[in-house]
C-alpha positions as a LaTeX table, in Angstrom:
\begin{tabular}{lrrr}
\hline
Residue & $x$ (\AA) & $y$ (\AA) & $z$ (\AA) \\
\hline
Met1 & 78.08 & 90.28 & 112.50 \\
Arg2 & 80.56 & 87.20 & 113.08 \\
Leu3 & 84.18 & 88.33 & 111.71 \\
Ser4 & 85.89 & 85.34 & 110.13 \\
Gly5 & 88.54 & 84.47 & 107.27 \\
Ser6 & 91.06 & 87.23 & 105.93 \\
Ile7 & 90.71 & 90.46 & 107.80 \\
Thr8 & 93.13 & 93.21 & 107.05 \\
Ala9 & 94.52 & 95.78 & 109.63 \\
Leu10 & 95.30 & 98.44 & 107.23 \\
Ala11 & 98.22 & 100.52 & 106.74 \\
Thr12 & 97.68 & 104.52 & 106.34 \\
Pro13 & 99.00 & 105.70 & 103.37 \\
Phe14 & 100.82 & 109.03 & 103.93 \\
Thr15 & 102.24 & 111.11 & 101.57 \\
Ala16 & 106.51 & 112.23 & 101.27 \\
Ser17 & 105.43 & 115.25 & 103.24 \\
Gly18 & 103.82 & 113.57 & 105.85 \\
Asp19 & 100.20 & 114.14 & 104.57 \\
Leu20 & 97.57 & 111.92 & 104.65 \\
Asp21 & 97.45 & 109.96 & 100.99 \\
Arg22 & 93.57 & 109.94 & 100.48 \\
Ala23 & 93.97 & 108.78 & 96.59 \\
Ala24 & 96.32 & 105.89 & 97.96 \\
Trp25 & 94.07 & 105.11 & 100.89 \\
Lys26 & 91.23 & 104.48 & 98.67 \\
Arg27 & 93.11 & 102.90 & 96.04 \\
Leu28 & 94.36 & 100.49 & 98.96 \\
Val29 & 90.67 & 99.82 & 100.24 \\
Thr30 & 89.61 & 99.15 & 96.47 \\
Ala31 & 92.04 & 96.39 & 96.20 \\
Gln32 & 91.44 & 94.72 & 99.47 \\
Leu33 & 87.83 & 94.20 & 98.55 \\
Glu34 & 88.93 & 93.21 & 94.55 \\
Ala35 & 91.16 & 90.61 & 96.15 \\
Gly36 & 88.56 & 88.91 & 98.75 \\
Thr37 & 89.40 & 90.25 & 102.30 \\
Gln38 & 86.70 & 89.78 & 104.28 \\
Gly39 & 87.05 & 92.65 & 106.65 \\
Leu40 & 88.79 & 95.75 & 107.14 \\
Val41 & 90.69 & 97.45 & 110.27 \\
Val42 & 90.88 & 101.23 & 109.99 \\
Ala43 & 93.41 & 103.03 & 112.22 \\
Gly44 & 94.66 & 99.84 & 114.74 \\
Ser45 & 98.53 & 100.27 & 115.59 \\
Thr46 & 99.36 & 98.90 & 112.09 \\
Gly47 & 97.36 & 102.27 & 110.81 \\
Glu48 & 99.64 & 104.24 & 113.12 \\
Ala49 & 96.64 & 105.63 & 115.18 \\
Ala50 & 98.48 & 107.33 & 117.45 \\
Met51 & 100.03 & 109.53 & 115.04 \\
Leu52 & 96.22 & 110.65 & 113.64 \\
Asp53 & 94.04 & 113.74 & 114.76 \\
Glu54 & 90.96 & 113.09 & 115.19 \\
Ala55 & 90.14 & 114.51 & 111.74 \\
Glu56 & 92.23 & 112.31 & 110.00 \\
Tyr57 & 90.94 & 109.45 & 111.80 \\
Ala58 & 87.25 & 110.88 & 110.90 \\
Trp59 & 87.53 & 110.77 & 107.11 \\
Leu60 & 89.67 & 107.10 & 107.18 \\
Leu61 & 86.93 & 105.54 & 108.80 \\
Ser62 & 84.43 & 107.30 & 106.99 \\
Ser63 & 85.56 & 107.21 & 103.19 \\
Ala64 & 86.09 & 103.12 & 104.15 \\
Leu65 & 82.91 & 102.71 & 105.11 \\
Asp66 & 81.75 & 104.61 & 101.87 \\
Leu67 & 84.00 & 102.33 & 99.55 \\
Val68 & 82.93 & 99.35 & 101.49 \\
Ala69 & 79.27 & 100.06 & 101.40 \\
Gly70 & 78.52 & 96.64 & 103.97 \\
Arg71 & 80.33 & 94.37 & 101.84 \\
Val72 & 82.18 & 93.58 & 104.63 \\
Pro73 & 82.73 & 94.06 & 108.12 \\
Val74 & 84.66 & 97.40 & 109.67 \\
Leu75 & 86.36 & 97.42 & 112.63 \\
Ala76 & 87.99 & 100.81 & 114.08 \\
Gly77 & 90.96 & 100.70 & 116.28 \\
Thr78 & 90.14 & 103.00 & 119.58 \\
Gly79 & 92.24 & 101.54 & 122.40 \\
Gln80 & 93.76 & 104.00 & 124.50 \\
Ala81 & 95.82 & 104.08 & 127.73 \\
Ser82 & 92.82 & 105.38 & 129.71 \\
Thr83 & 89.41 & 104.03 & 130.11 \\
Ala84 & 87.70 & 107.44 & 129.25 \\
Gly85 & 89.68 & 108.01 & 126.43 \\
Thr86 & 89.10 & 104.73 & 125.02 \\
Leu87 & 85.29 & 104.88 & 126.11 \\
Ala88 & 85.06 & 108.43 & 124.03 \\
Ala89 & 86.72 & 107.32 & 120.67 \\
Thr90 & 84.61 & 104.09 & 121.07 \\
Arg91 & 81.30 & 106.03 & 120.62 \\
Arg92 & 82.94 & 108.72 & 118.30 \\
Val93 & 83.49 & 105.47 & 116.00 \\
Ala94 & 80.03 & 103.97 & 116.68 \\
Ala95 & 78.57 & 107.21 & 115.40 \\
Leu96 & 80.33 & 107.15 & 112.57 \\
Gly97 & 78.94 & 103.77 & 111.65 \\
Ala98 & 82.02 & 101.46 & 112.38 \\
Asp99 & 80.62 & 97.53 & 112.61 \\
Ala100 & 82.88 & 96.99 & 115.87 \\
Ala101 & 85.62 & 98.49 & 117.85 \\
Leu102 & 88.87 & 96.87 & 118.04 \\
Val103 & 90.12 & 97.32 & 121.54 \\
Val104 & 93.63 & 96.73 & 122.74 \\
Val105 & 94.71 & 96.04 & 126.42 \\
Pro106 & 95.70 & 99.65 & 127.65 \\
Pro107 & 99.31 & 100.22 & 126.73 \\
Tyr108 & 102.06 & 100.89 & 129.14 \\
Val109 & 100.02 & 101.49 & 132.23 \\
Arg110 & 99.74 & 97.77 & 132.95 \\
Pro111 & 96.55 & 96.95 & 134.27 \\
Thr112 & 96.13 & 93.94 & 137.21 \\
Gln113 & 93.66 & 91.31 & 135.75 \\
Ala114 & 91.00 & 92.82 & 137.26 \\
Gly115 & 91.57 & 96.03 & 135.55 \\
Leu116 & 91.40 & 94.53 & 132.52 \\
Ile117 & 88.04 & 93.05 & 132.80 \\
Ala118 & 86.43 & 96.40 & 134.61 \\
His119 & 87.99 & 98.63 & 131.95 \\
Phe120 & 86.60 & 96.29 & 129.12 \\
Arg121 & 83.34 & 95.96 & 130.71 \\
Ala122 & 82.73 & 99.78 & 130.79 \\
Val123 & 83.88 & 100.67 & 127.78 \\
Ala124 & 81.24 & 97.50 & 126.01 \\
Asp125 & 78.71 & 98.84 & 128.64 \\
Asp126 & 78.86 & 102.21 & 127.15 \\
Gly127 & 80.66 & 102.28 & 123.75 \\
Asp128 & 77.36 & 101.81 & 121.66 \\
Val129 & 79.19 & 99.36 & 119.07 \\
Pro130 & 80.44 & 95.74 & 119.60 \\
Val131 & 83.87 & 95.37 & 120.97 \\
Val132 & 86.33 & 93.18 & 119.79 \\
Leu133 & 89.16 & 92.88 & 122.58 \\
Tyr134 & 92.50 & 92.92 & 121.23 \\
Asn135 & 95.50 & 91.31 & 123.21 \\
Val136 & 99.31 & 92.06 & 122.17 \\
Pro137 & 101.57 & 91.87 & 124.92 \\
Gly138 & 104.60 & 92.59 & 123.22 \\
Arg139 & 103.40 & 96.10 & 122.18 \\
Thr140 & 101.28 & 96.77 & 125.47 \\
Gly141 & 103.49 & 95.39 & 128.36 \\
Thr142 & 100.45 & 93.69 & 129.88 \\
Asp143 & 98.80 & 90.08 & 128.91 \\
Met144 & 95.55 & 89.83 & 128.89 \\
Leu145 & 95.33 & 85.76 & 130.54 \\
Pro146 & 92.51 & 83.34 & 129.17 \\
Glu147 & 90.40 & 83.53 & 132.47 \\
Thr148 & 90.05 & 87.03 & 132.09 \\
Val149 & 88.60 & 86.76 & 128.25 \\
Ala150 & 86.79 & 83.66 & 130.03 \\
Ala151 & 85.15 & 86.60 & 132.58 \\
Leu152 & 84.62 & 88.80 & 129.55 \\
Ala153 & 83.37 & 86.54 & 126.50 \\
Pro154 & 79.89 & 86.36 & 128.10 \\
His155 & 79.14 & 90.21 & 127.88 \\
Pro156 & 76.40 & 90.77 & 124.86 \\
Arg157 & 78.40 & 93.29 & 123.26 \\
Ile158 & 82.15 & 91.72 & 123.02 \\
Val159 & 82.26 & 89.64 & 120.12 \\
Gly160 & 85.45 & 88.16 & 119.93 \\
Ile161 & 89.31 & 88.47 & 120.46 \\
Lys162 & 92.04 & 89.35 & 118.58 \\
Glu163 & 95.18 & 87.55 & 119.81 \\
Ala164 & 98.70 & 88.03 & 119.11 \\
His165 & 100.56 & 85.94 & 121.69 \\
Asn166 & 101.81 & 83.09 & 119.52 \\
Gly167 & 101.97 & 80.07 & 121.93 \\
Val168 & 100.20 & 76.85 & 120.93 \\
Glu169 & 98.49 & 76.54 & 124.64 \\
Arg170 & 97.27 & 80.16 & 124.20 \\
Met171 & 95.21 & 79.92 & 121.76 \\
Gln172 & 94.04 & 76.38 & 122.48 \\
Ala173 & 92.44 & 78.00 & 125.90 \\
Leu174 & 90.71 & 80.58 & 123.68 \\
Leu175 & 88.93 & 78.30 & 121.29 \\
Gly176 & 87.07 & 76.63 & 124.31 \\
Leu177 & 85.94 & 80.08 & 124.79 \\
Arg178 & 84.20 & 79.97 & 121.12 \\
Asp179 & 80.52 & 79.95 & 120.72 \\
Ala180 & 77.70 & 81.55 & 118.79 \\
Gly181 & 78.56 & 85.17 & 119.90 \\
Phe182 & 82.23 & 84.97 & 120.38 \\
Val183 & 84.78 & 84.38 & 117.63 \\
Val184 & 88.69 & 83.58 & 118.13 \\
Leu185 & 90.91 & 85.67 & 115.49 \\
Ser186 & 95.17 & 85.14 & 115.27 \\
Gly187 & 96.86 & 88.22 & 115.40 \\
Asp188 & 100.09 & 86.47 & 114.89 \\
Asp189 & 100.76 & 86.40 & 111.06 \\
Pro190 & 103.07 & 83.63 & 111.12 \\
Thr191 & 101.09 & 81.13 & 112.74 \\
Ala192 & 97.87 & 82.15 & 111.87 \\
Ala193 & 97.49 & 79.19 & 109.71 \\
Arg194 & 98.12 & 76.61 & 112.53 \\
Ala195 & 95.55 & 78.90 & 114.51 \\
Met196 & 93.10 & 78.43 & 111.74 \\
Leu197 & 93.55 & 74.60 & 111.46 \\
Ser198 & 92.95 & 74.22 & 115.05 \\
Gly199 & 89.37 & 76.13 & 115.15 \\
Ala200 & 90.18 & 79.98 & 114.81 \\
Asp201 & 87.76 & 81.88 & 113.09 \\
Gly202 & 90.35 & 84.04 & 110.87 \\
Thr203 & 93.16 & 86.18 & 111.17 \\
Ile204 & 93.23 & 89.68 & 111.55 \\
Ser205 & 96.74 & 90.34 & 109.36 \\
Val206 & 99.47 & 92.55 & 108.76 \\
Val207 & 100.56 & 91.33 & 105.38 \\
Ser208 & 97.58 & 91.00 & 103.97 \\
Asn209 & 97.87 & 94.76 & 103.14 \\
Ile210 & 100.51 & 93.85 & 100.47 \\
Ile211 & 99.20 & 90.41 & 99.50 \\
Pro212 & 95.20 & 90.29 & 99.96 \\
Ala213 & 94.30 & 87.51 & 97.50 \\
Ala214 & 97.41 & 85.40 & 98.99 \\
Phe215 & 96.39 & 85.55 & 102.27 \\
Arg216 & 92.65 & 84.86 & 101.53 \\
Gln217 & 93.94 & 81.76 & 100.15 \\
Leu218 & 95.50 & 80.77 & 103.42 \\
Cys219 & 92.76 & 81.53 & 105.38 \\
Asp220 & 90.30 & 79.65 & 102.82 \\
Leu221 & 92.74 & 76.19 & 102.83 \\
Ala222 & 93.30 & 76.37 & 106.77 \\
Arg223 & 89.30 & 77.02 & 107.51 \\
Asp224 & 88.55 & 74.85 & 105.33 \\
Gly225 & 90.86 & 71.97 & 107.18 \\
Arg226 & 93.38 & 71.21 & 103.92 \\
Ala227 & 95.79 & 71.17 & 106.22 \\
Asp228 & 98.89 & 69.94 & 103.70 \\
Glu229 & 97.90 & 72.98 & 101.48 \\
Ala230 & 97.62 & 75.13 & 103.90 \\
His231 & 101.22 & 74.62 & 104.99 \\
Ala232 & 102.35 & 74.42 & 101.84 \\
Trp233 & 100.85 & 77.65 & 100.65 \\
Asn234 & 102.04 & 79.21 & 104.01 \\
Ala235 & 105.75 & 78.06 & 103.44 \\
Arg236 & 105.50 & 80.08 & 100.33 \\
Leu237 & 104.40 & 83.18 & 102.22 \\
Gln238 & 107.01 & 82.50 & 104.85 \\
Pro239 & 109.77 & 85.16 & 103.63 \\
Ile240 & 106.66 & 87.93 & 103.83 \\
His241 & 106.28 & 86.82 & 107.22 \\
Thr242 & 110.05 & 87.12 & 107.86 \\
Phe243 & 110.66 & 90.56 & 106.36 \\
Ser244 & 107.07 & 91.93 & 108.10 \\
Gly245 & 109.46 & 91.28 & 111.56 \\
Ile246 & 112.73 & 92.66 & 109.91 \\
Glu247 & 111.76 & 96.27 & 111.98 \\
Ser248 & 109.17 & 97.27 & 114.18 \\
Asn249 & 105.37 & 97.24 & 112.30 \\
Pro250 & 104.27 & 98.85 & 110.04 \\
Ile251 & 107.85 & 99.67 & 108.98 \\
Pro252 & 108.37 & 96.96 & 106.23 \\
Val253 & 105.36 & 96.59 & 105.27 \\
Lys254 & 105.27 & 99.97 & 103.96 \\
Ala255 & 108.23 & 99.46 & 102.45 \\
Val256 & 106.59 & 97.10 & 100.17 \\
Leu257 & 103.43 & 99.22 & 99.59 \\
Ala258 & 105.29 & 102.22 & 98.95 \\
Arg259 & 106.73 & 99.71 & 95.81 \\
Gln260 & 102.98 & 99.16 & 94.91 \\
Gly261 & 102.77 & 102.54 & 94.86 \\
Cys262 & 100.75 & 103.16 & 97.43 \\
Gly263 & 102.01 & 105.92 & 100.02 \\
His264 & 105.34 & 106.72 & 101.06 \\
Gly265 & 105.78 & 108.53 & 104.59 \\
Leu266 & 105.78 & 107.05 & 108.28 \\
Arg267 & 105.23 & 109.66 & 110.66 \\
Leu268 & 107.71 & 109.87 & 113.73 \\
Pro269 & 108.66 & 108.41 & 115.75 \\
Leu270 & 108.53 & 105.88 & 112.89 \\
Thr271 & 111.06 & 106.36 & 110.02 \\
Thr272 & 111.20 & 104.79 & 106.99 \\
Leu273 & 113.16 & 101.24 & 106.33 \\
Ala274 & 117.04 & 101.13 & 106.34 \\
Asp275 & 118.75 & 101.44 & 103.53 \\
Ala276 & 120.46 & 97.98 & 104.73 \\
His277 & 116.77 & 96.75 & 104.48 \\
Arg278 & 116.39 & 97.71 & 100.94 \\
Ala279 & 117.23 & 94.58 & 99.48 \\
Gln280 & 114.78 & 92.69 & 101.06 \\
Ala281 & 112.11 & 94.94 & 100.37 \\
Asp282 & 112.60 & 94.51 & 96.79 \\
Asp283 & 112.44 & 90.91 & 97.36 \\
Ala284 & 109.53 & 91.09 & 99.18 \\
Ala285 & 107.73 & 93.37 & 96.94 \\
Arg286 & 108.67 & 90.97 & 93.80 \\
Leu287 & 107.59 & 87.95 & 95.87 \\
Ala288 & 104.29 & 89.80 & 96.92 \\
Ala289 & 103.27 & 89.98 & 93.03 \\
Asp290 & 104.25 & 86.97 & 91.93 \\
Leu291 & 101.91 & 85.30 & 94.90 \\
Glu292 & 98.85 & 87.63 & 93.89 \\
Ala293 & 99.51 & 87.18 & 90.33 \\
Ser294 & 99.04 & 83.03 & 91.02 \\
Cys295 & 96.07 & 83.96 & 92.56 \\
Arg296 & 94.55 & 86.12 & 90.41 \\
Ala297 & 95.40 & 82.96 & 87.43 \\
Arg298 & 94.21 & 80.63 & 89.75 \\
Ala299 & 90.98 & 82.16 & 89.86 \\
Ala300 & 90.42 & 82.94 & 85.83 \\
\hline
\end{tabular}
């Protein structure tokens, strides 16, 4: 398995009463596959993993695997604050059949770099499934440095990193670690085109929940080295990138998904998009529809 291209960090649809919207979940996964998405992440931070119980988590992953039927890789978010909890979650997703575990830097506890090395090695040694590292310092409070990633990359079960630090120098340092067994994926939608034009293998995206075909097109252009076309297409996506950061993820993207008929609610402590941003959500939904229609017309 080599991860590449447009990979969606799936949102988890809920009903207005807060239950899993199972029908909307199946529609979301199916729509992603039909639009050309090249990989899926179930129950990452965008999927509100912290708000799911074990039974809900297992159903989401199992149903996604059934719908995908091996057509694209399915990753499952398993990172927790403790190594023991992360290892237990990783073993569970391995038993369910996930292709890889997406393991975030432990949040809140702020381990040292040596602690990160020990943590990820322990999970990779005994988790029974390939591991993709995930660095997102804005959410976890800890930044996993490139030299730490370099110490982990040779592990035979550590197959890549999702890097959400948007600095040019950071991505360049990580790209030097790419080899046949280790991929580098952007985790920052606004700078994803730049990362892929520089050699990143792909992107694990939030906005591809609502513009899966358009984001696949961006990835194709950037990974093919078609810089002018990639920058021009990314400029058309820029209002979506901007809107997705108007409140904490996944609040904005779920507001657009609701307008697309795919779930309504979030679980506390997340709340629905503020009324003050309703017009921007309407604009984002219209733009998303136009972008997807453009991609469908081009493919016809």
